[in-house]
VEXMARKE-46192 format. One record per atom (N, C-alpha, C, O): residue number from 1; residue in three letters; atom name; x, y, z. Coordinates in pm, 1 decimal. Layout:
N
> k  r  a  u  v  w
> NUM  Ala  CA  X  Y  Z
...
This chain:
98
> k  r  a  u  v  w
> 1  Unk  N  2086.5  2531.3  2545.5
> 1  Unk  CA  2196.1  2504.0  2455.2
> 1  Unk  C  2239.8  2636.8  2394.2
> 1  Unk  O  2160.3  2704.3  2328.7
> 2  Unk  N  2363.2  2673.6  2414.9
> 2  Unk  CA  2413.7  2799.6  2362.2
> 2  Unk  C  2520.2  2771.5  2257.4
> 2  Unk  O  2615.6  2698.2  2283.4
> 3  Unk  N  2504.4  2828.3  2141.5
> 3  Unk  CA  2604.6  2814.8  2036.6
> 3  Unk  C  2584.8  2926.9  1936.5
> 3  Unk  O  2487.7  3002.2  1943.2
> 4  Unk  N  2677.4  2936.3  1844.9
> 4  Unk  CA  2665.4  3036.3  1739.2
> 4  Unk  C  2560.5  2993.8  1638.6
> 4  Unk  O  2530.8  2875.1  1624.5
> 5  Unk  N  2505.0  3090.9  1569.3
> 5  Unk  CA  2407.7  3061.1  1464.8
> 5  Unk  C  2466.0  3101.5  1330.4
> 5  Unk  O  2525.1  3208.6  1316.6
> 6  Unk  N  2448.8  3015.2  1232.3
> 6  Unk  CA  2497.6  3040.5  1097.8
> 6  Unk  C  2383.3  3021.3  1000.0
> 6  Unk  O  2300.1  2932.1  1017.0
> 7  Unk  N  2379.7  3103.8  899.5
> 7  Unk  CA  2275.8  3096.3  798.7
> 7  Unk  C  2341.6  3078.1  662.9
> 7  Unk  O  2433.3  3152.5  627.8
> 8  Unk  N  2296.2  2981.1  587.1
> 8  Unk  CA  2353.4  2948.4  458.6
> 8  Unk  C  2243.1  2956.9  354.6
> 8  Unk  O  2138.8  2892.9  368.1
> 9  Unk  N  2266.4  3035.5  251.7
> 9  Unk  CA  2169.7  3047.8  143.5
> 9  Unk  C  2220.3  2964.2  28.1
> 9  Unk  O  2332.7  2983.9  -18.2
> 10  Unk  N  2139.1  2871.3  -19.1
> 10  Unk  CA  2182.6  2782.1  -125.6
> 10  Unk  C  2113.5  2816.5  -256.4
> 10  Unk  O  1991.0  2825.6  -263.8
> 11  Unk  N  2194.6  2835.2  -358.4
> 11  Unk  CA  2142.9  2858.2  -493.1
> 11  Unk  C  2195.2  2752.7  -589.3
> 11  Unk  O  2186.4  2769.7  -710.9
> 12  Unk  N  2249.4  2644.2  -535.8
> 12  Unk  CA  2308.2  2541.4  -621.0
> 12  Unk  C  2225.2  2414.0  -616.5
> 12  Unk  O  2131.6  2400.8  -537.6
> 13  Unk  N  2262.1  2320.9  -703.2
> 13  Unk  CA  2194.2  2192.0  -706.7
> 13  Unk  C  2273.1  2084.5  -632.9
> 13  Unk  O  2228.1  1970.2  -624.5
> 14  Unk  N  2390.0  2119.1  -579.3
> 14  Unk  CA  2476.8  2018.5  -520.0
> 14  Unk  C  2503.5  2047.6  -372.5
> 14  Unk  O  2618.1  2068.8  -333.0
> 15  Unk  N  2400.5  2048.7  -293.2
> 15  Unk  CA  2412.4  2080.9  -151.6
> 15  Unk  C  2486.2  1970.4  -74.6
> 15  Unk  O  2548.7  1999.0  27.5
> 16  Unk  N  2480.3  1845.6  -121.1
> 16  Unk  CA  2545.4  1734.6  -50.5
> 16  Unk  C  2695.4  1754.7  -38.8
> 16  Unk  O  2752.1  1731.1  67.9
> 17  Unk  N  2761.6  1798.0  -146.3
> 17  Unk  CA  2906.4  1820.7  -141.6
> 17  Unk  C  2940.3  1933.4  -44.9
> 17  Unk  O  3038.9  1924.9  28.4
> 18  Unk  N  2860.5  2037.3  -44.2
> 18  Unk  CA  2883.8  2149.2  46.9
> 18  Unk  C  2870.6  2103.6  191.4
> 18  Unk  O  2955.3  2137.7  274.0
> 19  Unk  N  2767.7  2027.9  223.8
> 19  Unk  CA  2745.6  1982.2  361.3
> 19  Unk  C  2857.6  1889.2  406.6
> 19  Unk  O  2897.2  1892.6  523.1
> 20  Unk  N  2909.2  1806.2  315.9
> 20  Unk  CA  3016.4  1713.1  351.9
> 20  Unk  C  3145.3  1786.7  387.5
> 20  Unk  O  3226.7  1735.5  464.3
> 21  Unk  N  3163.7  1904.4  333.1
> 21  Unk  CA  3287.5  1978.9  357.6
> 21  Unk  C  3283.4  2063.0  485.2
> 21  Unk  O  3386.5  2116.8  525.5
> 22  Unk  N  3169.1  2075.5  548.7
> 22  Unk  CA  3155.5  2157.6  669.3
> 22  Unk  C  3172.0  2074.5  796.1
> 22  Unk  O  3132.8  1957.8  800.1
> 23  Unk  N  3229.6  2134.4  898.8
> 23  Unk  CA  3240.1  2070.2  1029.1
> 23  Unk  C  3116.2  2109.1  1108.8
> 23  Unk  O  3104.2  2222.5  1155.3
> 24  Unk  N  3024.8  2014.6  1124.1
> 24  Unk  CA  2896.1  2041.8  1187.7
> 24  Unk  C  2882.7  1950.5  1308.8
> 24  Unk  O  2914.0  1831.7  1300.7
> 25  Unk  N  2836.2  2005.2  1421.5
> 25  Unk  CA  2816.6  1925.6  1542.1
> 25  Unk  C  2669.3  1921.9  1580.5
> 25  Unk  O  2586.0  1989.8  1520.4
> 26  Unk  N  2638.9  1841.0  1682.0
> 26  Unk  CA  2501.1  1826.6  1727.8
> 26  Unk  C  2443.5  1958.2  1777.4
> 26  Unk  O  2325.7  1987.0  1756.4
> 27  Unk  N  2527.6  2038.7  1844.0
> 27  Unk  CA  2478.2  2164.3  1899.0
> 27  Unk  C  2485.6  2280.0  1800.3
> 27  Unk  O  2450.5  2392.8  1834.8
> 28  Unk  N  2530.6  2253.6  1678.3
> 28  Unk  CA  2536.1  2358.8  1576.8
> 28  Unk  C  2397.6  2416.3  1550.7
> 28  Unk  O  2296.8  2345.8  1555.2
> 29  Unk  N  2395.7  2543.0  1524.1
> 29  Unk  CA  2272.5  2606.6  1480.1
> 29  Unk  C  2299.1  2662.3  1341.0
> 29  Unk  O  2315.9  2782.8  1321.7
> 30  Unk  N  2302.3  2570.8  1245.1
> 30  Unk  CA  2325.2  2603.9  1105.9
> 30  Unk  C  2192.7  2589.4  1033.5
> 30  Unk  O  2130.6  2483.1  1036.9
> 31  Unk  N  2150.1  2694.8  969.0
> 31  Unk  CA  2021.7  2693.7  899.2
> 31  Unk  C  2043.8  2714.5  750.2
> 31  Unk  O  2121.9  2800.3  709.2
> 32  Unk  N  1975.7  2636.8  671.5
> 32  Unk  CA  1988.3  2639.5  526.6
> 32  Unk  C  1861.7  2700.2  466.9
> 32  Unk  O  1751.2  2651.0  489.6
> 33  Unk  N  1879.3  2806.6  391.3
> 33  Unk  CA  1766.6  2875.0  327.0
> 33  Unk  C  1764.6  2837.1  179.5
> 33  Unk  O  1863.4  2857.0  108.8
> 34  Unk  N  1653.2  2783.0  133.0
> 34  Unk  CA  1638.3  2748.7  -8.5
> 34  Unk  C  1506.0  2807.0  -57.2
> 34  Unk  O  1399.1  2773.0  -6.7
> 35  Unk  N  1515.5  2895.1  -155.8
> 35  Unk  CA  1395.8  2959.8  -209.6
> 35  Unk  C  1344.3  2882.5  -330.6
> 35  Unk  O  1419.5  2851.2  -422.9
> 36  Unk  N  1216.1  2852.8  -328.0
> 36  Unk  CA  1150.4  2788.3  -442.1
> 36  Unk  C  1116.7  2898.2  -542.6
> 36  Unk  O  1032.0  2983.0  -514.4
> 37  Unk  N  1181.2  2898.3  -659.2
> 37  Unk  CA  1158.1  3007.5  -754.0
> 37  Unk  C  1014.7  3013.4  -806.6
> 37  Unk  O  966.1  3121.0  -841.4
> 38  Unk  N  947.7  2900.3  -812.4
> 38  Unk  CA  810.9  2897.9  -865.2
> 38  Unk  C  711.2  2963.1  -769.2
> 38  Unk  O  627.0  3042.8  -810.5
> 39  Unk  N  721.7  2928.2  -639.8
> 39  Unk  CA  623.9  2977.4  -542.5
> 39  Unk  C  673.3  3099.7  -464.8
> 39  Unk  O  593.0  3173.6  -407.7
> 40  Unk  N  803.9  3120.9  -462.5
> 40  Unk  CA  860.5  3229.1  -383.4
> 40  Unk  C  873.8  3195.8  -236.4
> 40  Unk  O  917.8  3279.9  -157.9
> 41  Unk  N  836.5  3074.3  -197.2
> 41  Unk  CA  846.2  3031.6  -57.7
> 41  Unk  C  992.4  3000.4  -24.0
> 41  Unk  O  1061.7  2932.6  -99.8
> 42  Unk  N  1037.2  3050.7  89.6
> 42  Unk  CA  1171.7  3020.5  138.2
> 42  Unk  C  1158.4  2911.1  243.3
> 42  Unk  O  1098.3  2932.2  348.6
> 43  Unk  N  1214.9  2794.0  214.3
> 43  Unk  CA  1215.4  2683.4  309.2
> 43  Unk  C  1343.5  2689.5  389.6
> 43  Unk  O  1452.3  2703.1  333.5
> 44  Unk  N  1331.0  2679.5  521.4
> 44  Unk  CA  1445.6  2690.1  610.9
> 44  Unk  C  1461.0  2556.7  683.6
> 44  Unk  O  1369.6  2509.5  751.2
> 45  Unk  N  1578.8  2497.8  667.7
> 45  Unk  CA  1608.1  2369.5  731.6
> 45  Unk  C  1723.1  2387.0  828.2
> 45  Unk  O  1809.6  2472.2  808.0
> 46  Unk  N  1724.4  2305.5  934.7
> 46  Unk  CA  1838.7  2306.1  1025.0
> 46  Unk  C  1928.5  2189.2  987.3
> 46  Unk  O  1881.5  2083.7  944.6
> 47  Unk  N  2059.4  2210.4  1004.0
> 47  Unk  CA  2159.0  2112.9  962.7
> 47  Unk  C  2245.1  2078.4  1083.1
> 47  Unk  O  2295.9  2167.7  1150.9
> 48  Unk  N  2262.0  1948.0  1110.3
> 48  Unk  CA  2345.5  1905.0  1222.9
> 48  Unk  C  2386.7  1760.5  1203.3
> 48  Unk  O  2335.6  1691.1  1115.4
> 49  Unk  N  2480.6  1715.6  1287.2
> 49  Unk  CA  2522.9  1576.0  1288.9
> 49  Unk  C  2506.1  1522.9  1430.7
> 49  Unk  O  2528.5  1595.3  1527.7
> 50  Unk  N  2466.9  1397.4  1442.6
> 50  Unk  CA  2454.6  1332.4  1573.2
> 50  Unk  C  2593.5  1316.4  1635.4
> 50  Unk  O  2610.8  1337.3  1755.5
> 51  Unk  N  2691.9  1279.5  1553.8
> 51  Unk  CA  2831.2  1268.5  1594.3
> 51  Unk  C  2917.7  1296.0  1472.2
> 51  Unk  O  2867.4  1302.5  1360.1
> 52  Unk  N  3047.5  1312.1  1493.9
> 52  Unk  CA  3138.5  1355.0  1387.5
> 52  Unk  C  3132.9  1267.3  1262.6
> 52  Unk  O  3133.7  1319.2  1151.0
> 53  Unk  N  3127.3  1135.7  1279.9
> 53  Unk  CA  3130.6  1044.6  1164.8
> 53  Unk  C  2992.5  1010.9  1109.5
> 53  Unk  O  2981.0  938.4  1010.6
> 54  Unk  N  2889.9  1062.1  1171.6
> 54  Unk  CA  2752.3  1034.2  1127.0
> 54  Unk  C  2719.9  1117.0  1003.1
> 54  Unk  O  2782.5  1220.1  978.5
> 55  Unk  N  2622.8  1072.0  926.1
> 55  Unk  CA  2581.0  1153.5  811.9
> 55  Unk  C  2515.2  1283.4  858.6
> 55  Unk  O  2460.8  1291.2  968.7
> 56  Unk  N  2521.4  1382.4  774.4
> 56  Unk  CA  2460.0  1511.4  804.2
> 56  Unk  C  2308.1  1497.9  800.9
> 56  Unk  O  2252.9  1436.8  709.4
> 57  Unk  N  2241.2  1554.4  899.7
> 57  Unk  CA  2095.5  1556.0  904.5
> 57  Unk  C  2047.5  1693.8  861.2
> 57  Unk  O  2089.2  1795.3  916.9
> 58  Unk  N  1960.3  1696.7  762.2
> 58  Unk  CA  1897.6  1821.0  717.9
> 58  Unk  C  1748.8  1804.5  743.5
> 58  Unk  O  1682.9  1720.3  682.7
> 59  Unk  N  1697.0  1886.1  834.3
> 59  Unk  CA  1559.2  1870.1  880.0
> 59  Unk  C  1480.5  1999.3  859.7
> 59  Unk  O  1526.5  2107.2  897.1
> 60  Unk  N  1361.9  1987.9  800.6
> 60  Unk  CA  1276.4  2105.8  780.6
> 60  Unk  C  1247.1  2170.9  914.9
> 60  Unk  O  1212.9  2102.4  1011.3
> 61  Unk  N  1260.4  2302.6  921.5
> 61  Unk  CA  1236.3  2375.1  1046.2
> 61  Unk  C  1128.2  2481.0  1031.4
> 61  Unk  O  1039.4  2490.8  1116.1
> 62  Unk  N  1134.2  2560.1  925.5
> 62  Unk  CA  1036.5  2667.3  909.0
> 62  Unk  C  1028.3  2709.2  763.3
> 62  Unk  O  1098.3  2656.0  677.1
> 63  Unk  N  941.3  2805.4  738.1
> 63  Unk  CA  929.4  2860.6  603.0
> 63  Unk  C  885.3  3006.1  613.3
> 63  Unk  O  833.9  3051.1  715.7
> 64  Unk  N  907.2  3077.5  503.9
> 64  Unk  CA  863.0  3215.7  496.3
> 64  Unk  C  805.4  3238.9  358.5
> 64  Unk  O  860.4  3194.0  257.9
> 65  Unk  N  692.1  3310.9  355.1
> 65  Unk  CA  632.9  3351.2  226.9
> 65  Unk  C  563.5  3485.4  246.5
> 65  Unk  O  530.7  3524.0  358.6
> 66  Unk  N  542.0  3554.9  137.0
> 66  Unk  CA  471.9  3683.3  145.1
> 66  Unk  C  329.2  3663.4  195.4
> 66  Unk  O  276.7  3745.5  270.5
> 67  Unk  N  267.7  3553.8  153.1
> 67  Unk  CA  128.0  3529.7  188.5
> 67  Unk  C  109.2  3494.4  336.3
> 67  Unk  O  19.4  3547.0  401.9
> 68  Unk  N  194.6  3404.8  388.7
> 68  Unk  CA  175.3  3353.7  524.6
> 68  Unk  C  276.5  3406.9  626.3
> 68  Unk  O  258.9  3386.5  746.5
> 69  Unk  N  381.4  3474.3  580.7
> 69  Unk  CA  484.1  3522.6  672.8
> 69  Unk  C  572.7  3409.0  719.7
> 69  Unk  O  592.6  3310.9  648.1
> 70  Unk  N  626.1  3422.6  840.9
> 70  Unk  CA  717.8  3323.9  897.8
> 70  Unk  C  640.4  3218.9  976.5
> 70  Unk  O  565.5  3252.0  1068.4
> 71  Unk  N  659.0  3091.8  940.0
> 71  Unk  CA  596.5  2979.7  1010.0
> 71  Unk  C  706.7  2886.1  1056.6
> 71  Unk  O  789.7  2844.0  976.0
> 72  Unk  N  709.3  2852.9  1184.8
> 72  Unk  CA  815.0  2763.9  1233.7
> 72  Unk  C  759.7  2661.3  1330.5
> 72  Unk  O  646.6  2671.3  1378.1
> 73  Unk  N  842.2  2563.4  1357.6
> 73  Unk  CA  807.6  2458.9  1452.6
> 73  Unk  C  802.0  2518.5  1593.3
> 73  Unk  O  887.9  2599.2  1628.7
> 74  Unk  N  703.1  2480.8  1673.7
> 74  Unk  CA  695.8  2530.5  1812.0
> 74  Unk  C  791.4  2456.5  1905.5
> 74  Unk  O  805.0  2494.4  2021.8
> 75  Unk  N  858.2  2351.0  1856.3
> 75  Unk  CA  945.6  2269.8  1940.2
> 75  Unk  C  1081.9  2337.0  1960.6
> 75  Unk  O  1130.0  2409.2  1873.3
> 76  Unk  N  1142.7  2312.5  2076.1
> 76  Unk  CA  1277.1  2364.0  2103.4
> 76  Unk  C  1379.5  2282.4  2023.6
> 76  Unk  O  1346.8  2178.0  1967.2
> 77  Unk  N  1501.4  2330.9  2019.9
> 77  Unk  CA  1608.4  2260.6  1948.1
> 77  Unk  C  1623.1  2117.9  2000.6
> 77  Unk  O  1630.6  2024.4  1920.7
> 78  Unk  N  1627.5  2098.7  2130.4
> 78  Unk  CA  1644.3  1964.3  2186.7
> 78  Unk  C  1523.7  1875.4  2160.6
> 78  Unk  O  1540.2  1754.6  2143.5
> 79  Unk  N  1404.5  1930.4  2157.0
> 79  Unk  CA  1285.8  1850.9  2124.3
> 79  Unk  C  1290.0  1807.3  1977.5
> 79  Unk  O  1248.3  1696.1  1945.1
> 80  Unk  N  1339.5  1892.8  1889.3
> 80  Unk  CA  1348.8  1857.0  1747.2
> 80  Unk  C  1458.1  1754.0  1721.6
> 80  Unk  O  1449.1  1676.0  1626.8
> 81  Unk  N  1560.3  1753.4  1805.0
> 81  Unk  CA  1675.2  1664.0  1784.3
> 81  Unk  C  1679.0  1552.2  1888.4
> 81  Unk  O  1786.7  1516.6  1936.2
> 82  Unk  N  1565.6  1497.6  1923.3
> 82  Unk  CA  1561.0  1398.7  2031.3
> 82  Unk  C  1586.5  1255.0  1985.1
> 82  Unk  O  1587.4  1164.3  2068.3
> 83  Unk  N  1607.1  1231.9  1856.9
> 83  Unk  CA  1633.4  1097.8  1806.9
> 83  Unk  C  1782.0  1085.5  1777.8
> 83  Unk  O  1831.0  1144.3  1681.3
> 84  Unk  N  1853.8  1011.0  1858.7
> 84  Unk  CA  1997.9  994.1  1839.5
> 84  Unk  C  2030.0  881.7  1740.2
> 84  Unk  O  2146.9  848.3  1721.1
> 85  Unk  N  1930.5  824.9  1678.8
> 85  Unk  CA  1944.8  729.2  1568.6
> 85  Unk  C  2039.3  614.1  1601.2
> 85  Unk  O  2124.6  577.6  1520.3
> 86  Unk  N  2023.2  557.4  1720.3
> 86  Unk  CA  2099.5  439.3  1758.3
> 86  Unk  C  2235.9  466.7  1818.6
> 86  Unk  O  2308.9  372.0  1847.9
> 87  Unk  N  2272.9  590.6  1838.2
> 87  Unk  CA  2402.0  622.9  1898.6
> 87  Unk  C  2406.1  568.3  2041.3
> 87  Unk  O  2314.7  592.5  2120.2
> 88  Unk  N  2511.6  495.2  2073.8
> 88  Unk  CA  2528.4  439.0  2207.7
> 88  Unk  C  2614.0  534.9  2288.9
> 88  Unk  O  2724.6  570.4  2248.1
> 89  Unk  N  2562.7  576.6  2403.6
> 89  Unk  CA  2634.1  666.5  2493.2
> 89  Unk  C  2688.8  587.5  2611.4
> 89  Unk  O  2618.8  503.8  2668.3
> 90  Unk  N  2813.1  614.0  2648.1
> 90  Unk  CA  2873.5  553.2  2767.8
> 90  Unk  C  2878.9  660.7  2874.8
> 90  Unk  O  2931.5  769.7  2852.2
> 91  Unk  N  2823.4  628.9  2993.2
> 91  Unk  CA  2823.2  726.9  3100.5
> 91  Unk  C  2874.5  663.2  3229.0
> 91  Unk  O  2875.3  540.9  3243.0
> 92  Unk  N  2916.5  746.0  3320.7
> 92  Unk  CA  2962.1  697.2  3452.0
> 92  Unk  C  2918.1  799.0  3556.8
> 92  Unk  O  2903.9  917.7  3527.4
> 93  Unk  N  2897.0  752.0  3677.5
> 93  Unk  CA  2860.3  838.8  3789.9
> 93  Unk  C  2967.6  827.1  3896.5
> 93  Unk  O  3017.4  717.8  3923.5
> 94  Unk  N  3002.7  937.5  3956.0
> 94  Unk  CA  3102.7  937.3  4061.6
> 94  Unk  C  3038.1  995.2  4186.7
> 94  Unk  O  2980.2  1103.9  4184.0
> 95  Unk  N  3049.0  920.4  4297.0
> 95  Unk  CA  2993.6  966.7  4424.5
> 95  Unk  C  3097.7  1055.5  4492.2
> 95  Unk  O  3204.9  1008.3  4530.3
> 96  Unk  N  3066.4  1182.3  4506.9
> 96  Unk  CA  3158.5  1277.5  4569.2
> 96  Unk  C  3106.8  1325.2  4705.2
> 96  Unk  O  3155.6  1424.7  4758.7
> 97  Unk  N  3009.7  1255.4  4760.2
> 97  Unk  CA  2947.8  1299.2  4884.0
> 97  Unk  C  3032.1  1267.9  5007.8
> 97  Unk  O  3003.9  1323.1  5114.2
> 98  Unk  N  3131.8  1183.9  4999.1
> 98  Unk  CA  3208.8  1145.8  5119.4
> 98  Unk  C  3313.5  1242.9  5156.4
> 98  Unk  O  3384.6  1222.5  5254.9
């Protein structure tokens, strides 16, 4: 899966309004960085939508801290996003061998 990568640093308490205003697709590689001021840990989540009208999915992906460094999921993007949450896909096959 090839796409652009975007990184968003959030310092606000109203991330829902921001996410609703963005055009996000399933193949988007949008990452949200939120630093916990108490621990200093930076939590990194990936943000995507199953389809245009679906709610935005924000899923924990990795973290960074001075003590432990960078820790991330060993799964690929498609392995992390393997639940289409009931989306029905219509497909067709065409025989072009003749």
